[in-house]
gemmi code that builds the backbone of each chain (N, CA, C; Angstrom):
import gemmi

chains = {
    "A": [
        ("MET", (0.834, -1.194, 0.000), (0.000, 0.000, 0.000), (0.871, 1.247, 0.000)),
        ("ASN", (0.377, 2.277, -0.645), (1.177, 3.495, -0.771), (0.822, 4.541, 0.284)),
        ("TRP", (1.852, 5.077, 0.886), (1.675, 6.121, 1.882), (2.985, 6.914, 1.901)),
        ("THR", (2.862, 8.205, 2.016), (4.056, 9.035, 2.114), (3.919, 9.936, 3.334)),
        ("PHE", (4.950, 9.995, 4.130), (4.949, 10.949, 5.240), (6.393, 11.327, 5.571)),
        ("SER", (6.500, 12.387, 6.321), (7.829, 12.879, 6.668), (7.880, 13.212, 8.150)),
        ("LYS", (8.921, 12.800, 8.791), (9.083, 13.121, 10.217), (10.574, 13.174, 10.534)),
        ("TYR", (10.945, 14.103, 11.393), (12.353, 14.314, 11.763), (13.227, 14.494, 10.511)),
        ("GLN", (12.633, 15.105, 9.500), (13.306, 15.400, 8.229), (13.606, 14.158, 7.396)),
        ("VAL", (13.079, 13.021, 7.816), (13.223, 11.800, 7.020), (11.912, 11.583, 6.261)),
        ("LEU", (12.034, 11.443, 4.942), (10.860, 11.190, 4.110), (10.659, 9.676, 3.968)),
        ("PHE", (9.454, 9.227, 4.307), (9.065, 7.833, 4.093), (8.176, 7.845, 2.850)),
        ("ARG", (8.651, 7.277, 1.772), (7.825, 7.274, 0.562), (7.814, 5.882, -0.051)),
        ("PRO", (6.810, 5.593, -0.909), (6.771, 4.255, -1.514), (8.072, 3.951, -2.253)),
        ("VAL", (8.450, 2.693, -2.256), (9.671, 2.283, -2.950), (9.490, 2.532, -4.452)),
        ("ASP", (10.471, 3.221, -5.029), (10.452, 3.513, -6.450), (11.373, 2.519, -7.162)),
        ("LYS", (11.075, 2.257, -8.415), (11.912, 1.295, -9.151), (13.382, 1.717, -9.169)),
        ("GLN", (13.589, 3.035, -9.182), (14.973, 3.543, -9.210), (15.736, 3.232, -7.914)),
        ("ASP", (15.007, 2.920, -6.847), (15.666, 2.664, -5.549), (16.161, 1.228, -5.414)),
        ("ILE", (15.547, 0.332, -6.181), (15.649, -1.081, -5.788), (17.060, -1.664, -5.919)),
        ("GLU", (17.848, -1.157, -6.861), (19.196, -1.721, -6.981), (20.060, -1.308, -5.776)),
        ("GLN", (19.958, -0.035, -5.387), (20.719, 0.404, -4.208), (20.250, -0.344, -2.955)),
        ("LEU", (18.944, -0.515, -2.828), (18.418, -1.251, -1.655), (18.933, -2.686, -1.664)),
        ("ARG", (18.992, -3.276, -2.857), (19.470, -4.665, -2.971), (20.943, -4.757, -2.554)),
        ("VAL", (21.741, -3.794, -3.019), (23.175, -3.801, -2.679), (23.354, -3.694, -1.164)),
        ("TRP", (22.606, -2.791, -0.563), (22.691, -2.664, 0.911), (22.195, -3.935, 1.588)),
        ("ARG", (21.050, -4.434, 1.143), (20.442, -5.627, 1.746), (21.387, -6.834, 1.689)),
        ("ASN", (22.203, -6.899, 0.638), (23.122, -8.036, 0.473), (24.432, -7.875, 1.225)),
        ("ARG", (24.665, -6.684, 1.771), (25.917, -6.480, 2.497), (25.954, -7.374, 3.729)),
        ("ASP", (27.119, -7.923, 4.018), (27.222, -8.899, 5.124), (26.687, -8.359, 6.443)),
        ("ASP", (27.038, -7.107, 6.745), (26.650, -6.561, 8.051), (25.139, -6.333, 8.163)),
        ("ILE", (24.453, -6.223, 7.045), (22.994, -6.068, 7.087), (22.321, -7.432, 6.947)),
        ("ARG", (22.774, -8.187, 5.965), (22.171, -9.503, 5.682), (22.277, -10.451, 6.880)),
        ("SER", (23.387, -10.348, 7.597), (23.611, -11.284, 8.710), (22.609, -11.073, 9.850)),
        ("ASN", (21.907, -9.950, 9.814), (20.902, -9.694, 10.858), (19.478, -9.947, 10.381)),
        ("MET", (19.358, -10.457, 9.149), (18.035, -10.739, 8.594), (17.640, -12.190, 8.882)),
        ("LEU", (16.347, -12.437, 8.963), (15.882, -13.820, 9.109), (16.249, -14.612, 7.859)),
        ("ASP", (16.015, -14.013, 6.713), (16.412, -14.635, 5.445), (17.758, -14.031, 5.038)),
        ("GLN", (18.812, -14.815, 5.167), (20.146, -14.272, 4.938), (20.668, -14.573, 3.537)),
        ("SER", (19.802, -15.057, 2.660), (20.256, -15.385, 1.311), (20.594, -14.114, 0.529)),
        ("ILE", (21.468, -14.287, -0.459), (21.826, -13.170, -1.345), (20.683, -12.987, -2.344)),
        ("ILE", (20.232, -11.759, -2.483), (19.136, -11.462, -3.396), (19.713, -11.072, -4.762)),
        ("SER", (19.232, -11.736, -5.806), (19.708, -11.418, -7.159), (18.942, -10.216, -7.712)),
        ("GLU", (19.459, -9.640, -8.788), (18.760, -8.512, -9.434), (17.364, -8.933, -9.854)),
        ("GLN", (17.300, -10.143, -10.394), (16.016, -10.664, -10.874), (15.009, -10.824, -9.727)),
        ("GLN", (15.489, -11.363, -8.622), (14.610, -11.521, -7.447), (14.131, -10.167, -6.944)),
        ("GLN", (15.047, -9.186, -7.009), (14.686, -7.855, -6.514), (13.596, -7.224, -7.382)),
        ("VAL", (13.716, -7.399, -8.688), (12.706, -6.857, -9.613), (11.362, -7.540, -9.342)),
        ("LYS", (11.428, -8.842, -9.147), (10.205, -9.612, -8.878), (9.551, -9.131, -7.576)),
        ("TRP", (10.408, -8.909, -6.573), (9.917, -8.391, -5.285), (9.249, -7.036, -5.494)),
        ("TYR", (9.901, -6.174, -6.271), (9.351, -4.837, -6.506), (7.988, -4.932, -7.193)),
        ("GLU", (7.901, -5.818, -8.156), (6.647, -5.955, -8.910), (5.509, -6.520, -8.053)),
        ("SER", (5.909, -7.203, -6.967), (4.876, -7.791, -6.098), (4.353, -6.807, -5.044)),
        ("LEU", (5.038, -5.662, -4.894), (4.700, -4.750, -3.789), (3.267, -4.248, -3.839)),
        ("SER", (2.786, -4.010, -5.054), (1.433, -3.432, -5.167), (0.335, -4.484, -4.982)),
        ("LEU", (0.728, -5.753, -4.923), (-0.280, -6.819, -4.861), (-0.829, -7.040, -3.452)),
        ("ARG", (-0.051, -6.629, -2.451), (-0.480, -6.889, -1.063), (-1.051, -5.618, -0.440)),
        ("SER", (-2.249, -5.745, 0.113), (-2.858, -4.577, 0.750), (-2.551, -4.538, 2.250)),
        ("ASP", (-1.842, -5.537, 2.736), (-1.538, -5.597, 4.169), (-0.069, -5.290, 4.454)),
        ("ARG", (0.617, -4.701, 3.475), (2.037, -4.373, 3.665), (2.324, -2.944, 3.209)),
        ("TYR", (3.166, -2.280, 3.959), (3.664, -0.963, 3.562), (5.177, -1.096, 3.396)),
        ("HIS", (5.656, -0.589, 2.282), (7.098, -0.616, 2.033), (7.559, 0.815, 1.773)),
        ("PHE", (8.566, 1.242, 2.502), (9.029, 2.622, 2.369), (10.504, 2.686, 1.989)),
        ("SER", (10.793, 3.595, 1.078), (12.179, 4.020, 0.906), (12.370, 5.197, 1.841)),
        ("LEU", (13.508, 5.228, 2.519), (13.799, 6.309, 3.460), (14.733, 7.303, 2.788)),
        ("VAL", (14.320, 8.551, 2.801), (15.089, 9.594, 2.107), (15.400, 10.706, 3.095)),
        ("PHE", (16.672, 11.070, 3.160), (17.098, 12.167, 4.031), (17.943, 13.108, 3.193)),
        ("ARG", (17.536, 14.358, 3.178), (18.232, 15.370, 2.374), (18.406, 14.915, 0.923)),
        ("GLU", (17.301, 14.408, 0.394), (17.206, 13.989, -1.010), (18.109, 12.815, -1.357)),
        ("GLN", (18.585, 12.121, -0.339), (19.405, 10.924, -0.577), (18.686, 9.710, -0.007)),
        ("LEU", (18.682, 8.645, -0.778), (18.150, 7.385, -0.262), (19.073, 6.910, 0.859)),
        ("ILE", (18.501, 6.609, 2.016), (19.358, 6.151, 3.131), (18.991, 4.757, 3.632)),
        ("GLY", (17.807, 4.251, 3.255), (17.443, 2.926, 3.754), (16.032, 2.533, 3.400)),
        ("TYR", (15.534, 1.564, 4.120), (14.252, 0.933, 3.798), (13.528, 0.560, 5.099)),
        ("ALA", (12.202, 0.650, 5.061), (11.401, 0.216, 6.213), (10.120, -0.425, 5.709)),
        ("ASN", (9.561, -1.315, 6.518), (8.278, -1.896, 6.125), (7.400, -2.145, 7.355)),
        ("VAL", (6.119, -2.280, 7.071), (5.146, -2.668, 8.097), (4.271, -3.748, 7.487)),
        ("SER", (4.133, -4.873, 8.187), (3.231, -5.943, 7.758), (2.095, -6.014, 8.759)),
        ("LEU", (0.871, -5.937, 8.260), (-0.291, -5.908, 9.139), (-0.855, -7.295, 9.398)),
        ("SER", (-1.340, -7.475, 10.620), (-2.046, -8.701, 10.967), (-3.099, -8.318, 12.004)),
        ("GLY", (-4.292, -7.989, 11.535), (-5.334, -7.499, 12.431), (-4.938, -6.170, 13.040)),
        ("ASP", (-5.000, -6.070, 14.380), (-4.627, -4.834, 15.077), (-3.142, -4.794, 15.420)),
        ("SER", (-2.431, -5.771, 14.906), (-1.007, -5.873, 15.188), (-0.225, -5.636, 13.900)),
        ("GLY", (1.010, -5.182, 14.054), (1.855, -4.990, 12.883), (3.266, -5.418, 13.209)),
        ("GLU", (4.000, -5.813, 12.197), (5.406, -6.150, 12.404), (6.226, -5.203, 11.538)),
        ("THR", (7.235, -4.611, 12.131), (8.036, -3.643, 11.380), (9.446, -4.181, 11.153)),
        ("GLY", (10.071, -3.637, 10.139), (11.471, -3.937, 9.865), (12.081, -2.721, 9.223)),
        ("LEU", (13.346, -2.513, 9.447), (14.010, -1.384, 8.789), (15.509, -1.620, 8.754)),
        ("PHE", (16.145, -1.008, 7.778), (17.609, -0.920, 7.822), (18.062, 0.408, 7.233)),
        ("ILE", (19.138, 0.917, 7.795), (19.774, 2.109, 7.254), (21.001, 1.607, 6.505)),
        ("GLY", (21.044, 1.848, 5.219), (22.157, 1.348, 4.410), (23.229, 2.389, 4.166)),
        ("HIS", (22.837, 3.646, 4.118), (23.790, 4.722, 3.819), (24.848, 4.779, 4.924)),
        ("GLU", (26.106, 4.681, 4.500), (27.222, 4.555, 5.441), (27.241, 5.668, 6.483)),
        ("LYS", (26.966, 6.875, 6.058), (27.065, 8.031, 6.967), (26.060, 7.935, 8.122)),
        ("TYR", (24.945, 7.274, 7.865), (23.878, 7.300, 8.870), (23.686, 5.985, 9.613)),
        ("ARG", (24.418, 4.948, 9.212), (24.304, 3.671, 9.927), (24.805, 3.841, 11.359)),
        ("GLY", (24.039, 3.345, 12.311), (24.470, 3.420, 13.704), (24.474, 4.829, 14.261)),
        ("SER", (23.743, 5.740, 13.616), (23.705, 7.109, 14.128), (22.366, 7.369, 14.809)),
        ("PHE", (22.273, 8.546, 15.415), (21.028, 8.918, 16.091), (19.871, 9.007, 15.100)),
        ("LEU", (20.191, 9.238, 13.820), (19.126, 9.343, 12.810), (18.351, 8.027, 12.691)),
        ("ALA", (19.029, 6.901, 12.897), (18.349, 5.600, 12.839), (17.249, 5.535, 13.901)),
        ("LEU", (17.539, 6.112, 15.057), (16.527, 6.122, 16.110), (15.351, 7.014, 15.721)),
        ("CYS", (15.641, 8.120, 15.062), (14.563, 9.002, 14.574), (13.652, 8.222, 13.632)),
        ("VAL", (14.241, 7.400, 12.774), (13.461, 6.581, 11.844), (12.584, 5.596, 12.625)),
        ("GLY", (13.168, 4.980, 13.644), (12.418, 4.019, 14.459), (11.244, 4.677, 15.176)),
        ("VAL", (11.458, 5.867, 15.699), (10.381, 6.590, 16.386), (9.302, 6.978, 15.378)),
        ("ALA", (9.723, 7.500, 14.229), (8.760, 7.944, 13.205), (7.919, 6.770, 12.693)),
        ("LEU", (8.549, 5.636, 12.508), (7.826, 4.458, 12.001), (6.824, 3.954, 13.050)),
        ("SER", (7.227, 3.951, 14.301), (6.329, 3.513, 15.376), (5.159, 4.479, 15.502)),
        ("ASP", (5.458, 5.751, 15.398), (4.429, 6.790, 15.441), (3.400, 6.568, 14.329)),
        ("PHE", (3.889, 6.268, 13.144), (3.018, 6.002, 11.992), (2.116, 4.792, 12.293)),
        ("CYS", (2.697, 3.752, 12.857), (1.919, 2.535, 13.152), (0.805, 2.808, 14.159)),
        ("PHE", (1.139, 3.552, 15.200), (0.135, 3.781, 16.248), (-0.867, 4.871, 15.863)),
        ("ASN", (-0.374, 5.943, 15.275), (-1.263, 7.095, 15.064), (-1.959, 7.125, 13.710)),
        ("GLU", (-1.363, 6.550, 12.688), (-2.013, 6.534, 11.372), (-2.712, 5.192, 11.135)),
        ("LEU", (-2.011, 4.117, 11.426), (-2.600, 2.793, 11.186), (-3.443, 2.322, 12.381)),
        ("LYS", (-3.321, 3.040, 13.495), (-4.099, 2.732, 14.710), (-3.874, 1.308, 15.208)),
        ("LEU", (-2.656, 0.849, 15.101), (-2.344, -0.500, 15.580), (-2.315, -0.525, 17.108)),
        ("GLU", (-2.618, -1.666, 17.676), (-2.579, -1.804, 19.137), (-1.200, -2.221, 19.621)),
        ("GLU", (-0.489, -2.917, 18.768), (0.861, -3.358, 19.152), (1.719, -3.522, 17.909)),
        ("ILE", (3.012, -3.382, 18.124), (3.971, -3.595, 17.030), (4.927, -4.695, 17.474)),
        ("LYS", (5.204, -5.596, 16.575), (6.136, -6.666, 16.900), (7.408, -6.513, 16.058)),
        ("ALA", (8.491, -6.992, 16.623), (9.758, -7.018, 15.883), (10.419, -8.362, 16.161)),
        ("THR", (10.910, -8.979, 15.119), (11.625, -10.246, 15.283), (13.114, -9.974, 15.086)),
        ("VAL", (13.899, -10.376, 16.065), (15.329, -10.062, 16.057), (16.123, -11.350, 16.260)),
        ("LEU", (17.243, -11.451, 15.559), (18.103, -12.617, 15.783), (18.800, -12.466, 17.139)),
        ("PRO", (18.985, -13.571, 17.871), (19.545, -13.469, 19.230), (20.915, -12.783, 19.287)),
        ("HIS", (21.721, -12.912, 18.223), (23.064, -12.306, 18.268), (23.040, -10.800, 17.995)),
        ("ASN", (21.907, -10.295, 17.548), (21.850, -8.891, 17.133), (21.550, -7.974, 18.325)),
        ("SER", (22.562, -7.845, 19.186), (22.349, -7.075, 20.419), (22.080, -5.603, 20.133)),
        ("ALA", (22.629, -5.089, 19.024), (22.392, -3.672, 18.693), (20.903, -3.438, 18.414)),
        ("ALA", (20.285, -4.374, 17.667), (18.855, -4.226, 17.348), (17.995, -4.417, 18.595)),
        ("ILE", (18.424, -5.323, 19.464), (17.666, -5.540, 20.709), (17.696, -4.258, 21.543)),
        ("ARG", (18.897, -3.671, 21.664), (19.019, -2.414, 22.423), (18.233, -1.293, 21.756)),
        ("PHE", (18.324, -1.252, 20.427), (17.603, -0.232, 19.653), (16.110, -0.325, 19.948)),
        ("ASN", (15.581, -1.528, 19.887), (14.153, -1.722, 20.141), (13.788, -1.396, 21.592)),
        ("GLU", (14.671, -1.771, 22.509), (14.397, -1.470, 23.920), (14.330, 0.040, 24.162)),
        ("GLN", (15.166, 0.781, 23.415), (15.130, 2.241, 23.559), (13.792, 2.814, 23.097)),
        ("LEU", (13.148, 2.120, 22.163), (11.838, 2.559, 21.677), (10.720, 2.112, 22.624)),
        ("GLY", (11.040, 1.238, 23.563), (10.041, 0.771, 24.523), (9.622, -0.681, 24.322)),
        ("TYR", (10.222, -1.363, 23.352), (9.891, -2.781, 23.118), (10.283, -3.624, 24.331)),
        ("LYS", (9.467, -4.647, 24.583), (9.791, -5.640, 25.613), (9.885, -7.009, 24.943)),
        ("THR", (10.783, -7.836, 25.473), (10.908, -9.184, 24.922), (9.682, -9.999, 25.298)),
        ("GLU", (9.051, -10.567, 24.280), (7.840, -11.354, 24.518), (8.164, -12.849, 24.540)),
        ("GLU", (9.066, -13.236, 23.661), (9.374, -14.663, 23.557), (10.815, -14.841, 23.072)),
        ("LYS", (11.521, -15.741, 23.749), (12.889, -16.044, 23.315), (12.902, -17.443, 22.737)),
        ("LEU", (13.111, -17.550, 21.459), (13.209, -18.849, 20.801), (14.691, -19.086, 20.488)),
        ("PRO", (15.072, -20.328, 20.215), (16.491, -20.585, 19.964), (17.055, -19.759, 18.803)),
        ("ASP", (16.223, -19.519, 17.779), (16.741, -18.837, 16.593), (16.232, -17.419, 16.417)),
        ("ARG", (15.385, -16.920, 17.321), (14.873, -15.566, 17.188), (14.247, -15.072, 18.494)),
        ("ILE", (14.194, -13.763, 18.597), (13.557, -13.144, 19.762), (12.398, -12.297, 19.252)),
        ("ILE", (11.236, -12.504, 19.850), (10.068, -11.715, 19.466), (9.898, -10.590, 20.491)),
        ("MET", (9.872, -9.355, 19.996), (9.716, -8.202, 20.884), (8.412, -7.485, 20.545)),
        ("THR", (7.790, -6.907, 21.557), (6.500, -6.240, 21.344), (6.529, -4.833, 21.933)),
        ("LEU", (5.904, -3.924, 21.205), (5.807, -2.533, 21.654), (4.331, -2.145, 21.760)),
        ("PHE", (3.950, -1.633, 22.922), (2.600, -1.100, 23.115), (2.679, 0.428, 23.154)),
        ("TYR", (1.563, 1.049, 22.833), (1.552, 2.514, 22.672), (2.025, 3.237, 23.934)),
        ("GLU", (1.546, 2.758, 25.088), (1.902, 3.429, 26.351), (3.419, 3.437, 26.559)),
        ("GLU", (4.033, 2.285, 26.339), (5.492, 2.188, 26.516), (6.225, 3.055, 25.496)),
        ("PHE", (5.662, 3.072, 24.284), (6.276, 3.895, 23.232), (6.235, 5.378, 23.627)),
        ("LEU", (5.073, 5.823, 24.128), (4.936, 7.232, 24.521), (5.932, 7.583, 25.626)),
        ("ASN", (6.086, 6.683, 26.584), (7.041, 6.931, 27.668), (8.464, 7.065, 27.142)),
        ("SER", (8.829, 6.170, 26.230), (10.187, 6.206, 25.670), (10.391, 7.464, 24.836)),
        ("ARG", (9.391, 7.790, 24.032), (9.526, 8.955, 23.146), (9.632, 10.241, 23.966)),
        ("LYS", (8.896, 10.280, 25.062), (8.925, 11.469, 25.924), (10.364, 11.749, 26.394)),
        ("GLY", (11.050, 10.673, 26.764), (12.422, 10.826, 27.232), (13.374, 11.324, 26.156)),
        ("MET", (13.027, 11.035, 24.908), (13.920, 11.421, 23.794), (13.525, 12.747, 23.165)),
        ("GLU", (12.381, 13.277, 23.582), (11.804, 14.450, 22.916), (12.756, 15.662, 22.821)),
        ("PRO", (13.509, 15.974, 23.893), (14.366, 17.156, 23.792), (15.321, 17.107, 22.588)),
        ("LEU", (15.828, 15.936, 22.318), (16.748, 15.828, 21.186), (15.994, 15.635, 19.870)),
        ("LEU", (14.924, 14.846, 19.915), (14.142, 14.610, 18.697), (13.573, 15.920, 18.149)),
        ("SER", (13.207, 16.812, 19.061), (12.583, 18.065, 18.620), (13.536, 18.899, 17.763)),
        ("ARG", (14.823, 18.702, 17.958), (15.784, 19.433, 17.125), (15.786, 18.939, 15.690)),
        ("PHE", (15.239, 17.737, 15.488), (15.195, 17.152, 14.143), (13.911, 17.504, 13.423)),
        ("GLN", (13.003, 18.217, 14.114), (11.783, 18.672, 13.454), (12.138, 19.899, 12.651)),
        ("LYS", (11.542, 19.977, 11.460), (11.811, 21.134, 10.617), (11.062, 22.332, 11.177)),
        ("ASN", (11.730, 23.500, 11.220), (11.063, 24.702, 11.733), (9.999, 25.198, 10.748)),
    ],
    "B": [
        ("MET", (42.384, 22.029, 34.600), (41.916, 20.900, 33.775), (41.871, 21.338, 32.307)),
        ("ASN", (42.491, 20.550, 31.421), (42.447, 20.935, 30.003), (41.175, 20.392, 29.342)),
        ("ASN", (40.969, 20.824, 28.097), (39.713, 20.466, 27.408), (39.580, 18.967, 27.164)),
        ("ASN", (40.698, 18.314, 26.977), (40.637, 16.865, 26.769), (40.130, 16.158, 28.035)),
        ("GLU", (40.628, 16.623, 29.170), (40.179, 16.050, 30.449), (38.704, 16.368, 30.686)),
        ("ARG", (38.298, 17.564, 30.300), (36.882, 17.943, 30.465), (35.994, 17.069, 29.568)),
        ("LEU", (36.501, 16.774, 28.391), (35.740, 15.920, 27.463), (35.556, 14.514, 28.059)),
        ("ILE", (36.646, 13.994, 28.601), (36.592, 12.641, 29.186), (35.615, 12.602, 30.360)),
        ("ILE", (35.661, 13.619, 31.188), (34.748, 13.664, 32.343), (33.294, 13.815, 31.872)),
        ("ALA", (33.088, 14.619, 30.836), (31.719, 14.799, 30.307), (31.159, 13.469, 29.814)),
        ("PHE", (31.985, 12.727, 29.099), (31.545, 11.403, 28.612), (31.314, 10.450, 29.788)),
        ("SER", (32.275, 10.440, 30.682), (32.211, 9.516, 31.814), (30.936, 9.756, 32.638)),
        ("GLU", (30.628, 11.030, 32.891), (29.455, 11.353, 33.712), (28.153, 11.123, 32.944)),
        ("SER", (28.150, 11.461, 31.650), (26.908, 11.318, 30.873), (26.568, 9.854, 30.625)),
        ("LEU", (27.592, 9.053, 30.380), (27.346, 7.641, 30.065), (27.446, 6.761, 31.312)),
        ("ASN", (27.865, 7.370, 32.401), (28.021, 6.631, 33.642), (29.006, 5.461, 33.469)),
        ("ILE", (30.164, 5.796, 32.925), (31.215, 4.789, 32.742), (32.519, 5.321, 33.344)),
        ("ASN", (33.467, 4.415, 33.527), (34.760, 4.788, 34.075), (35.515, 5.671, 33.071)),
        ("PRO", (36.193, 6.743, 33.541), (36.949, 7.598, 32.610), (37.938, 6.809, 31.740)),
        ("ALA", (38.463, 5.709, 32.286), (39.429, 4.910, 31.508), (38.780, 4.276, 30.277)),
        ("GLU", (37.462, 4.145, 30.318), (36.753, 3.544, 29.164), (36.515, 4.549, 28.049)),
        ("VAL", (36.746, 5.830, 28.351), (36.488, 6.873, 27.348), (37.694, 6.978, 26.408)),
        ("ARG", (37.638, 6.210, 25.347), (38.706, 6.232, 24.342), (38.112, 6.695, 23.016)),
        ("ASP", (38.962, 7.191, 22.119), (38.477, 7.736, 20.841), (37.596, 6.751, 20.084)),
        ("GLU", (37.895, 5.464, 20.158), (37.162, 4.454, 19.373), (35.801, 4.136, 19.964)),
        ("LEU", (35.563, 4.534, 21.203), (34.268, 4.215, 21.827), (33.135, 4.809, 20.982)),
        ("ALA", (32.197, 3.956, 20.558), (31.174, 4.393, 19.595), (29.770, 4.355, 20.177)),
        ("TYR", (28.951, 5.230, 19.650), (27.523, 5.300, 19.999), (26.886, 3.925, 19.796)),
        ("ASN", (26.109, 3.498, 20.748), (25.397, 2.224, 20.686), (26.293, 0.984, 20.737)),
        ("SER", (27.599, 1.185, 20.978), (28.483, 0.015, 21.054), (28.482, -0.572, 22.463)),
        ("ILE", (28.033, 0.212, 23.419), (27.878, -0.275, 24.794), (26.469, 0.105, 25.259)),
        ("PRO", (25.894, -0.692, 26.176), (24.527, -0.385, 26.615), (24.389, 1.017, 27.202)),
        ("GLN", (25.467, 1.506, 27.826), (25.373, 2.815, 28.493), (25.253, 3.980, 27.500)),
        ("TRP", (25.746, 3.787, 26.265), (25.664, 4.899, 25.298), (24.477, 4.643, 24.370)),
        ("ASP", (23.295, 4.779, 24.924), (22.090, 4.626, 24.118), (21.563, 6.017, 23.752)),
        ("SER", (20.381, 6.056, 23.177), (19.864, 7.336, 22.687), (19.582, 8.323, 23.815)),
        ("VAL", (19.138, 7.788, 24.950), (18.838, 8.679, 26.077), (20.144, 9.268, 26.623)),
        ("ALA", (21.150, 8.409, 26.756), (22.453, 8.896, 27.219), (23.047, 9.871, 26.193)),
        ("HIS", (22.764, 9.632, 24.925), (23.265, 10.518, 23.869), (22.696, 11.928, 24.068)),
        ("MET", (21.455, 11.960, 24.465), (20.782, 13.231, 24.714), (21.436, 13.951, 25.899)),
        ("VAL", (21.694, 13.182, 26.947), (22.346, 13.740, 28.141), (23.741, 14.238, 27.764)),
        ("LEU", (24.419, 13.437, 26.943), (25.775, 13.787, 26.524), (25.794, 15.088, 25.718)),
        ("VAL", (24.863, 15.215, 24.781), (24.801, 16.435, 23.954), (24.634, 17.661, 24.857)),
        ("ALA", (23.685, 17.557, 25.805), (23.442, 18.687, 26.715), (24.692, 18.983, 27.556)),
        ("LYS", (25.348, 17.924, 28.005), (26.542, 18.082, 28.850), (27.675, 18.767, 28.072)),
        ("LEU", (27.897, 18.309, 26.840), (28.977, 18.887, 26.031), (28.669, 20.348, 25.691)),
        ("GLU", (27.399, 20.618, 25.402), (27.018, 21.997, 25.078), (27.262, 22.920, 26.282)),
        ("GLY", (26.905, 22.425, 27.471), (27.097, 23.232, 28.673), (28.561, 23.390, 29.026)),
        ("GLU", (29.280, 22.286, 28.928), (30.692, 22.277, 29.329), (31.545, 23.172, 28.428)),
        ("PHE", (31.242, 23.126, 27.122), (32.089, 23.860, 26.174), (31.392, 25.097, 25.583)),
        ("ASP", (30.204, 25.399, 26.091), (29.458, 26.586, 25.664), (29.308, 26.639, 24.135)),
        ("VAL", (28.788, 25.553, 23.584), (28.544, 25.485, 22.136), (27.088, 25.043, 21.925)),
        ("MET", (26.583, 25.271, 20.728), (25.244, 24.798, 20.367), (25.428, 23.821, 19.211)),
        ("LEU", (25.144, 22.545, 19.458), (25.371, 21.530, 18.429), (24.187, 21.475, 17.468)),
        ("GLU", (24.504, 21.392, 16.184), (23.473, 21.341, 15.142), (23.042, 19.883, 14.944)),
        ("MET", (21.965, 19.733, 14.158), (21.453, 18.399, 13.853), (22.556, 17.511, 13.234)),
        ("ASP", (23.310, 18.082, 12.296), (24.382, 17.300, 11.652), (25.428, 16.851, 12.670)),
        ("ASP", (25.714, 17.742, 13.627), (26.697, 17.389, 14.660), (26.197, 16.202, 15.478)),
        ("ILE", (24.906, 16.260, 15.819), (24.337, 15.200, 16.664), (24.349, 13.859, 15.927)),
        ("ILE", (24.096, 13.902, 14.621), (24.137, 12.669, 13.814), (25.578, 12.165, 13.693)),
        ("ASP", (26.490, 13.118, 13.440), (27.891, 12.721, 13.212), (28.608, 12.297, 14.493)),
        ("MET", (28.091, 12.722, 15.628), (28.781, 12.482, 16.906), (28.625, 11.020, 17.327)),
        ("ASN", (29.246, 10.137, 16.580), (29.019, 8.708, 16.838), (30.213, 8.003, 17.472)),
        ("SER", (31.193, 8.789, 17.907), (32.304, 8.219, 18.683), (32.946, 9.346, 19.488)),
        ("VAL", (33.787, 8.959, 20.425), (34.475, 9.971, 21.238), (35.381, 10.816, 20.343)),
        ("GLY", (36.114, 10.143, 19.460), (37.036, 10.852, 18.572), (36.306, 11.848, 17.681)),
        ("LYS", (35.167, 11.392, 17.148), (34.383, 12.256, 16.257), (33.820, 13.449, 17.030)),
        ("SER", (33.456, 13.207, 18.281), (32.923, 14.289, 19.114), (33.992, 15.367, 19.330)),
        ("ARG", (35.224, 14.925, 19.535), (36.319, 15.882, 19.719), (36.489, 16.728, 18.455)),
        ("GLU", (36.428, 16.044, 17.301), (36.545, 16.766, 16.009), (35.453, 17.816, 15.869)),
        ("ILE", (34.236, 17.414, 16.212), (33.089, 18.328, 16.060), (33.235, 19.527, 16.993)),
        ("LEU", (33.648, 19.258, 18.225), (33.841, 20.364, 19.167), (34.952, 21.292, 18.673)),
        ("ALA", (35.976, 20.706, 18.076), (37.072, 21.520, 17.535), (36.555, 22.438, 16.426)),
        ("GLN", (35.593, 21.914, 15.633), (35.002, 22.743, 14.566), (34.212, 23.917, 15.139)),
        ("HIS", (33.791, 23.750, 16.389), (33.053, 24.832, 17.057), (34.009, 25.727, 17.855)),
        ("GLY", (35.294, 25.555, 17.629), (36.268, 26.458, 18.240), (36.874, 25.975, 19.541)),
        ("VAL", (36.538, 24.751, 19.957), (37.137, 24.225, 21.188), (38.537, 23.708, 20.848)),
        ("VAL", (39.505, 24.133, 21.605), (40.896, 23.759, 21.325), (41.306, 22.570, 22.200)),
        ("PHE", (41.787, 21.536, 21.546), (42.258, 20.350, 22.287), (43.772, 20.229, 22.183)),
    ],
}
model = gemmi.Model(1)
for chain_id, residues in chains.items():
    chain = gemmi.Chain(chain_id)
    for i, (resn, *xyz) in enumerate(residues, 1):
        res = gemmi.Residue()
        res.name, res.seqid = resn, gemmi.SeqId(i, " ")
        for name, pos in zip(("N", "CA", "C"), xyz):
            atom = gemmi.Atom()
            atom.name, atom.element = name, gemmi.Element(name[0])
            atom.pos, atom.b_iso = gemmi.Position(*pos), 0.0
            res.add_atom(atom)
        chain.add_residue(res)
    model.add_chain(chain)
structure = gemmi.Structure()
structure.add_model(model)
structure.setup_entities()
């Protein structure tokens, strides 16, 4: 489904065909791929096929992330009733592991709760990915289930609001005047 | 106290870590103590300590101790 919004100066817009090769290159990088559930290398052909399938599902949102007119990464939301599962990666070298990634996480959660009116957001993280676990915890996620090969984390609106409140002084500087 | 020592103390107090752990390579989100909330505390601490106003780009770029020193130097702080 198509939706465009902007928050903290990051534009979330539908994935464009021109984005998909850069997204594929980032997605295939070892440091990104190794944290994915599906760690296979994606071919150009598979990527085109994936792109062509995006409009077929009404329960998925796929976003290209743009900051200062540069593609910086990708995010998605998969709906399941009142629940949603999110995923994102920042591929642009300058912004990987920066505070901007957290801005993206807050903006995406905000979109899920306030636009999609979801009751909860889930995230599936590989057990070795301590950075993602910490990242999610900063957003207010709590571990719901620990499986041998994955950790399921859940975020409720109340916890999200509490976490965002603590970050507001710095986040507000990222709002455009 | 010189500016380098002030920088180390600012990091140590904001992240609640031992001053000996404050090395140039120490990176944002590489330890549990340097999370986004601590980053916020750190930004405020550095601004107060060195009387500077950090821009959005500075806050994004400030992803290690070494980089923070560089950014402060760009704001006229002499190390």
